[in-house]
C-alpha positions as CSV (number, residue, x, y, z in Angstrom):
1,M,76.4,97.6,125.8
2,A,76.1,99.4,122.5
3,E,78.8,99.0,119.9
4,P,81.1,102.1,120.0
5,C,80.3,102.8,116.3
6,S,76.7,103.2,117.2
7,L,77.3,106.0,119.7
8,Y,76.4,109.6,118.8
9,L,79.3,111.9,118.2
10,T,78.7,113.7,121.5
11,E,78.8,110.3,123.3
12,M,82.0,109.3,121.6
13,I,83.6,112.6,122.6
14,T,82.5,112.2,126.3
15,Q,83.7,108.6,126.6
16,I,87.1,109.3,125.0
17,R,87.6,112.3,127.3
18,R,86.7,110.2,130.3
19,K,89.0,107.4,129.1
20,K,86.1,105.0,128.9
21,L,86.6,104.5,125.2
22,S,89.9,104.3,123.3
23,P,90.3,105.7,119.8
24,L,91.7,102.2,118.9
25,N,88.6,100.4,120.1
26,L,86.4,103.0,118.3
27,M,88.3,102.5,115.1
28,E,88.1,98.8,115.4
29,S,84.3,99.0,115.9
30,V,83.9,101.3,112.9
31,L,85.9,99.2,110.6
32,K,84.0,96.1,111.7
33,R,80.7,97.9,110.8
34,I,82.1,98.9,107.4
35,D,83.1,95.3,106.7
36,S,79.6,94.2,107.6
37,L,77.6,96.7,105.7
38,D,79.6,98.4,103.0
39,P,79.5,95.4,100.5
40,L,75.8,96.2,100.3
41,I,75.7,100.0,100.8
42,Q,78.9,100.9,98.8
43,A,79.4,104.2,100.7
44,W,83.2,104.2,100.6
45,V,85.7,104.5,97.8
46,T,89.0,104.8,99.7
47,I,90.0,103.6,103.1
48,D,93.7,103.2,104.1
49,R,93.3,100.7,106.9
50,K,96.9,100.6,108.0
51,A,97.2,104.4,108.1
52,I,94.1,105.0,110.1
53,Q,94.8,102.3,112.6
54,E,98.3,103.7,113.1
55,E,96.7,107.2,113.5
56,A,94.2,105.8,116.1
57,A,97.1,104.3,118.0
58,R,98.8,107.7,118.1
59,H,95.7,109.3,119.4
60,A,95.3,106.7,122.0
61,D,98.9,107.1,123.1
62,E,98.5,110.9,123.3
63,I,95.5,110.4,125.6
64,S,97.5,108.2,127.9
65,R,100.0,111.1,128.2
66,G,97.3,113.6,128.9
67,K,97.3,115.3,125.5
68,M,94.1,116.1,123.6
69,R,94.4,117.7,120.2
70,G,90.9,119.2,120.3
71,P,87.2,118.5,120.6
72,L,87.2,115.7,118.0
73,H,90.3,113.8,119.4
74,G,90.3,110.2,118.0
75,I,86.9,110.6,116.2
76,P,86.7,109.0,112.7
77,I,85.1,111.2,110.2
78,G,84.1,110.5,106.6
79,V,85.0,112.9,103.8
80,K,83.2,113.3,100.5
81,D,85.5,112.5,97.6
82,I,85.7,116.0,96.3
83,F,87.7,117.3,99.3
84,Y,91.5,117.4,98.9
85,T,93.2,115.0,101.3
86,A,97.0,115.1,101.3
87,G,98.4,111.7,100.2
88,M,94.9,110.1,99.8
89,K,93.1,109.8,96.4
90,T,90.5,112.4,95.6
91,T,88.7,111.2,92.5
92,A,85.5,113.3,92.5
93,G,83.7,110.1,91.4
94,S,85.2,110.5,87.9
95,K,87.6,108.6,85.6
96,V,89.0,112.0,84.8
97,M,90.6,112.2,88.3
98,E,90.9,108.5,89.1
99,N,94.6,108.7,89.9
100,F,94.7,112.2,91.5
101,I,96.4,112.5,94.9
102,P,96.3,116.0,96.3
103,P,99.5,117.6,97.7
104,F,97.6,119.3,100.5
105,D,94.4,119.1,102.7
106,S,91.4,121.2,102.0
107,T,90.8,123.7,104.7
108,A,87.8,121.7,106.0
109,V,89.9,118.6,106.3
110,H,92.7,120.6,107.9
111,R,90.4,122.0,110.5
112,L,89.0,118.5,111.3
113,K,92.5,117.1,111.8
114,K,93.5,120.1,113.9
115,A,90.5,119.4,116.2
116,G,91.8,115.8,116.6
117,A,89.6,114.0,114.1
118,I,90.9,111.0,112.0
119,V,90.0,111.0,108.3
120,L,88.4,107.6,108.1
121,G,88.3,107.6,104.3
122,K,86.6,109.1,101.2
123,T,82.9,108.6,100.6
124,A,81.3,108.1,97.2
125,T,80.0,111.1,95.2
126,T,78.2,111.5,92.0
127,E,80.6,112.6,89.2
128,F,82.1,115.9,90.2
129,A,79.1,116.3,92.5
130,H,76.6,116.5,89.7
131,A,73.9,114.1,88.7
132,D,75.6,110.9,87.4
133,P,75.0,108.5,90.3
134,A,77.6,106.9,92.6
135,P,77.2,103.2,93.3
136,T,75.9,103.9,96.8
137,R,72.5,102.4,97.8
138,N,69.9,103.6,100.3
139,P,70.3,101.7,103.6
140,W,66.5,101.6,104.1
141,N,65.9,99.9,100.8
142,L,68.8,98.9,98.5
143,D,66.7,99.4,95.4
144,H,66.2,103.1,96.1
145,T,68.6,106.0,95.7
146,P,70.3,107.5,98.8
147,G,70.2,110.8,97.1
148,G,73.2,112.8,95.9
149,S,75.6,114.2,95.3
150,S,76.8,113.4,98.8
151,S,75.5,109.9,98.5
152,G,78.2,108.0,100.4
153,S,78.4,110.5,103.3
154,A,74.7,110.3,104.1
155,A,74.5,106.5,103.8
156,A,77.7,106.0,105.9
157,V,76.4,108.2,108.8
158,A,72.9,106.5,108.6
159,T,74.4,103.1,109.0
160,C,76.9,104.1,111.8
161,M,79.9,103.5,109.6
162,C,81.0,106.9,110.9
163,P,79.4,109.4,113.3
164,A,79.7,112.3,110.9
165,A,80.8,113.0,107.3
166,L,81.5,116.0,105.1
167,G,79.4,116.8,102.1
168,S,78.7,119.7,99.8
169,Q,75.6,121.3,98.3
170,T,75.2,123.3,95.1
171,G,71.5,122.4,94.6
172,G,70.3,119.9,97.1
173,S,73.2,117.6,97.7
174,V,73.3,117.7,101.6
175,L,69.6,118.1,102.6
176,R,68.2,115.7,100.0
177,P,70.4,112.7,100.9
178,A,70.0,113.5,104.6
179,A,66.2,113.3,104.2
180,Y,66.4,110.1,102.0
181,C,68.7,108.3,104.5
182,G,67.1,109.6,107.7
183,V,69.9,111.7,109.2
184,V,70.6,115.3,110.2
185,G,72.1,117.3,107.3
186,L,73.3,120.9,107.8
187,K,74.1,123.4,105.0
188,P,75.3,126.5,106.6
189,T,75.2,130.0,105.2
190,Y,77.1,130.6,102.0
191,G,80.6,131.7,103.1
192,R,80.4,130.2,106.6
193,I,82.7,127.2,105.8
194,S,85.8,127.5,103.5
195,R,85.7,125.7,100.2
196,H,89.5,125.9,99.7
197,G,90.7,122.6,98.4
198,V,87.3,121.4,97.3
199,F,86.6,120.6,93.7
200,P,84.2,123.4,92.6
201,F,81.0,122.9,90.7
202,S,79.5,126.4,90.8
203,W,81.6,129.1,92.6
204,T,78.7,131.3,93.7
205,L,76.4,128.4,94.7
206,D,78.7,125.7,96.3
207,H,78.4,125.2,100.1
208,V,80.3,122.9,102.4
209,G,77.9,120.9,104.6
210,F,77.8,117.7,106.6
211,F,75.8,114.9,108.1
212,T,75.4,113.7,111.7
213,R,72.8,111.8,113.6
214,S,71.7,114.6,116.0
215,V,71.4,118.3,116.1
216,A,73.9,118.5,119.0
217,D,76.4,116.6,116.9
218,A,75.9,119.1,114.1
219,A,76.6,122.0,116.4
220,I,80.0,120.5,117.4
221,L,81.0,119.9,113.8
222,L,80.0,123.4,112.7
223,G,82.0,124.9,115.5
224,V,85.1,123.1,114.2
225,L,84.6,124.0,110.6
226,A,83.2,127.5,110.6
227,G,85.2,130.7,110.2
228,H,87.0,132.9,107.7
229,D,89.8,131.5,105.6
230,P,92.1,133.9,103.7
231,Q,92.6,131.1,101.1
232,D,88.9,131.3,100.2
233,L,87.9,134.9,99.5
234,S,84.2,133.9,99.6
235,T,84.3,133.1,103.3
236,A,82.8,135.7,105.6
237,Q,84.4,137.7,108.3
238,E,81.4,137.0,110.6
239,P,82.3,135.9,114.1
240,V,81.8,132.3,115.0
241,P,79.7,131.8,118.1
242,D,79.8,128.8,120.4
243,Y,77.2,126.6,118.7
244,N,77.4,123.9,121.5
245,R,75.6,126.2,124.0
246,S,71.8,125.6,124.1
247,G,70.7,129.1,123.4
248,K,67.4,130.4,124.7
249,L,64.8,131.3,122.1
250,A,64.5,135.1,121.8
251,R,60.7,134.9,121.1
252,K,58.1,133.0,122.9
253,P,56.1,131.4,121.5
254,L,58.4,130.3,118.7
255,R,57.3,131.7,115.3
256,I,57.7,129.1,112.5
257,G,56.8,130.3,109.0
258,V,55.4,127.6,106.7
259,V,56.1,127.9,103.0
260,R,53.1,126.5,101.2
261,A,53.8,128.2,97.8
262,F,55.4,125.7,95.4
263,Y,56.0,123.1,98.2
264,Q,52.4,122.0,98.7
265,Q,51.6,121.7,95.0
266,N,54.8,119.8,94.2
267,S,54.8,117.4,97.2
268,E,53.4,113.9,97.0
269,E,50.1,113.7,98.9
270,Q,51.6,111.6,101.7
271,V,54.6,114.1,102.1
272,W,52.4,117.1,102.5
273,S,50.0,115.2,104.8
274,H,53.0,114.2,106.9
275,T,54.2,117.8,107.0
276,E,50.8,119.0,108.2
277,K,51.0,116.4,111.0
278,I,54.4,117.7,112.0
279,M,53.1,121.3,112.0
280,A,50.2,120.3,114.2
281,K,52.6,118.6,116.6
282,L,54.9,121.6,116.8
283,E,51.9,123.9,117.3
284,K,50.6,121.7,120.1
285,A,54.0,121.9,121.8
286,G,53.7,125.7,121.8
287,A,55.0,127.1,118.5
288,R,53.0,129.5,116.4
289,I,52.7,128.2,112.8
290,L,52.3,131.0,110.3
291,E,51.9,130.9,106.6
292,V,54.7,132.8,104.7
293,K,54.0,134.9,101.7
294,M,57.0,134.5,99.4
295,P,58.3,137.5,97.4
296,P,57.8,137.7,93.6
297,S,61.4,136.8,93.0
298,F,60.7,133.3,94.3
299,A,59.0,132.5,91.0
300,A,62.3,132.9,89.1
301,V,64.5,131.0,91.6
302,Q,64.6,127.6,89.8
303,D,65.5,129.1,86.4
304,A,68.1,131.4,87.8
305,H,69.8,128.6,89.7
306,R,69.8,126.4,86.7
307,I,71.5,129.0,84.5
308,I,74.1,129.9,87.1
309,M,74.9,126.3,87.8
310,R,75.3,125.3,84.2
311,A,77.3,128.4,83.2
312,E,79.7,128.1,86.1
313,G,80.0,124.3,85.9
314,A,80.8,124.6,82.2
315,A,83.4,127.3,82.9
316,F,85.3,125.1,85.4
317,H,85.2,122.0,83.3
318,E,85.9,123.5,79.8
319,K,89.6,122.7,79.5
320,L,89.3,119.3,81.3
321,F,86.4,118.5,79.1
322,E,88.3,119.2,75.9
323,K,91.1,116.8,76.9
324,N,88.9,114.0,78.5
325,L,85.6,114.1,76.6
326,A,85.3,110.3,76.5
327,K,85.7,110.0,80.2
328,Y,82.8,112.2,81.1
329,R,79.5,110.6,82.0
330,P,76.3,111.6,80.1
331,K,74.6,114.0,82.6
332,L,77.7,116.0,83.3
333,R,78.6,116.1,79.7
334,D,75.1,117.4,78.9
335,L,75.5,120.1,81.5
336,I,78.8,121.3,80.2
337,E,77.7,121.3,76.6
338,T,74.6,123.3,77.5
339,G,76.4,125.6,79.8
340,L,78.9,126.6,77.2
341,L,76.1,128.0,75.1
342,I,74.5,130.2,77.8
343,P,74.8,133.9,76.8
344,G,76.6,136.2,79.2
345,V,73.6,138.4,79.5
346,D,71.4,135.5,80.7
347,Y,74.0,134.6,83.3
348,L,74.2,138.2,84.6
349,R,70.3,138.4,84.8
350,A,70.3,135.1,86.8
351,Q,72.9,136.6,89.2
352,K,70.7,139.7,89.6
353,I,67.7,137.5,90.5
354,K,70.0,135.7,93.0
355,R,70.9,139.0,94.7
356,L,67.3,140.2,94.6
357,F,65.9,137.0,96.1
358,R,68.5,137.1,98.9
359,R,67.6,140.7,99.8
360,H,63.8,139.8,99.7
361,M,64.4,136.8,102.0
362,E,66.3,138.9,104.5
363,A,63.2,141.0,104.9
364,V,60.9,138.0,105.1
365,M,63.0,136.3,107.7
366,K,62.7,139.2,110.2
367,N,59.2,138.0,111.0
368,Y,60.1,134.4,111.9
369,D,62.5,132.3,114.0
370,C,62.8,129.9,111.0
371,L,60.9,128.7,108.0
372,L,59.6,125.2,107.5
373,T,59.1,123.1,104.4
374,P,59.1,119.4,103.5
375,A,62.7,118.4,102.9
376,T,61.9,116.5,99.7
377,S,58.9,116.2,97.4
378,S,58.8,112.4,97.9
379,P,60.6,109.6,99.8
380,A,63.7,108.3,98.2
381,P,62.7,107.3,94.6
382,P,63.2,103.7,93.4
383,G,66.0,102.9,91.0
384,L,69.7,103.9,91.0
385,S,69.9,105.9,87.7
386,S,68.8,109.2,89.4
387,T,69.5,110.8,92.8
388,G,66.1,112.5,93.1
389,N,65.0,116.1,92.5
390,P,66.8,118.9,94.3
391,W,64.1,121.6,93.7
392,F,63.0,121.8,97.4
393,Q,66.6,122.9,98.3
394,V,67.3,125.1,95.4
395,P,65.8,128.4,96.8
396,W,68.1,128.1,99.9
397,S,71.2,127.2,97.9
398,L,70.5,130.2,95.6
399,S,69.9,132.6,98.5
400,G,72.7,131.1,100.6
401,L,70.5,130.8,103.7
402,P,71.4,128.1,106.2
403,T,69.1,125.0,106.2
404,I,68.9,121.8,108.2
405,N,67.1,118.5,107.7
406,L,65.5,116.8,110.6
407,P,64.2,113.2,110.3
408,S,60.5,113.4,111.0
409,G,59.0,110.0,110.4
410,M,58.4,107.3,107.8
411,S,56.6,107.0,104.5
412,Q,54.0,104.4,103.5
413,E,56.9,102.5,101.9
414,G,59.0,102.4,105.0
415,L,61.4,105.1,103.9
416,P,62.5,108.2,105.9
417,L,60.8,111.5,105.6
418,G,62.2,114.8,106.8
419,I,61.4,118.5,107.4
420,Q,63.6,121.3,106.2
421,L,64.2,124.3,108.5
422,I,65.6,127.6,107.1
423,G,67.3,130.3,109.1
424,T,68.7,133.8,108.7
425,A,72.0,134.5,107.1
426,F,74.8,133.6,109.6
427,G,72.1,132.7,112.1
428,E,73.1,129.1,112.5
429,G,73.2,129.4,116.3
430,K,69.5,130.3,116.4
431,L,68.6,127.7,113.7
432,L,70.4,125.0,115.7
433,T,68.5,126.1,118.8
434,V,65.2,125.9,117.0
435,A,66.2,122.5,115.5
436,R,67.0,121.1,118.9
437,W,63.6,122.1,120.2
438,C,61.9,120.5,117.2
439,E,64.0,117.4,117.5
440,K,62.9,117.1,121.2
441,V,59.2,117.7,120.3
442,L,59.2,115.2,117.4
443,Q,61.2,112.5,119.2
444,V,62.3,110.9,116.0
445,S,65.7,109.7,117.0
446,C,68.4,108.8,114.5
447,S,69.2,105.9,116.9
448,P,71.2,103.1,115.3
449,R,70.4,100.8,118.2
450,V,67.4,99.4,116.3
451,G,69.8,97.7,113.9
452,L,70.5,98.7,110.3
453,S,67.6,101.2,110.4
454,P,68.9,104.6,111.4
455,I,65.7,106.1,112.9
456,N,62.7,104.8,114.8
457,K,59.8,103.8,112.6
458,Q,57.3,106.4,113.8
459,G,54.5,107.6,111.5
460,Y,55.2,111.2,112.4
């Protein structure tokens, strides 16, 4: 019998509903796993054991009385330490906020609880979700970065310390750690999930995302979190479909556009070679693999993103920075000091490029069911002073298009590799359907049943 903590989210839900698994036993298994692995991984910063065990007992009692709060009843979920959690510390990985206890839950956390989930604890983040690393280590090799900024969430899901965890992405902070740690990472369309009660970094770039170990698990979580929130004016009024249904592909054969521009020349040789093998495997299974011609605005994406992120990050931190200069770590301090010097006209030009690129990509995407790129330019780099380079995710954070990482194999060094699929705005249902098909074809399972390693060690 597999340990309850090693079940997929979908399996946990089924077993709890059928009364084959108690939330108390599940919580006990998860805490045992954390005790075993977290001294090495350091994914967690706050866990209130007494409170969550009492909460698990309440959920178990409710089940015995025939009451289910929602689809996540009794499921322990990790929460990145930038999401407000009422009565629980939210430090944003910074000495500036080390004693901050929010008076309310963020909308994302509120929706998780309303669906019956138990907030297991807060996962480690880089300082204010920027570049100064968290202490978290990569579970595949402790001397390598797990990526960031959602470092703890990715590592916790990869090692079965929780079946799912919230993260956020401004540049590459969901997809990159998902690829480095070998799990599924989903960044929905900008405005799909509310950011109310989440420490901002860049108002026009920040996305709420999350980590799971399968595409089906991601569909369940998105269904809980998605939807308009009047407390976050950036959330869209778009209807939320049932993501759990396995939709049929509108086009046969599936049309997958491969982005070679920028990605091929900036990938390590083994990464691009691996990506070509993945393309060949998908093509053999029936997909049409087509090269995408990117619009001229693509050339300005990295610079525009950098300007917007620095200017908006500096604007949020300006007053805090003045009062707490000595508490800020070097990389965030550099961003703030640089961002405060950016002329307004440069910021406005960058925003114009952002809008133009989004419009150009809407036209491009009409010809494909999804786009495909390598998820990262390399496997997780060695050392813990950097969280890796976000540049492969930047275009999709700038455009706001939904993206998902799928584990796709192993590097020569024995570290996970992933592919990144990009969908149309608010087309997460179709993107998840395509991702399910790719997941089935590739057969690279995020199975924890092989021990500490989260995915099977296949070459491609």
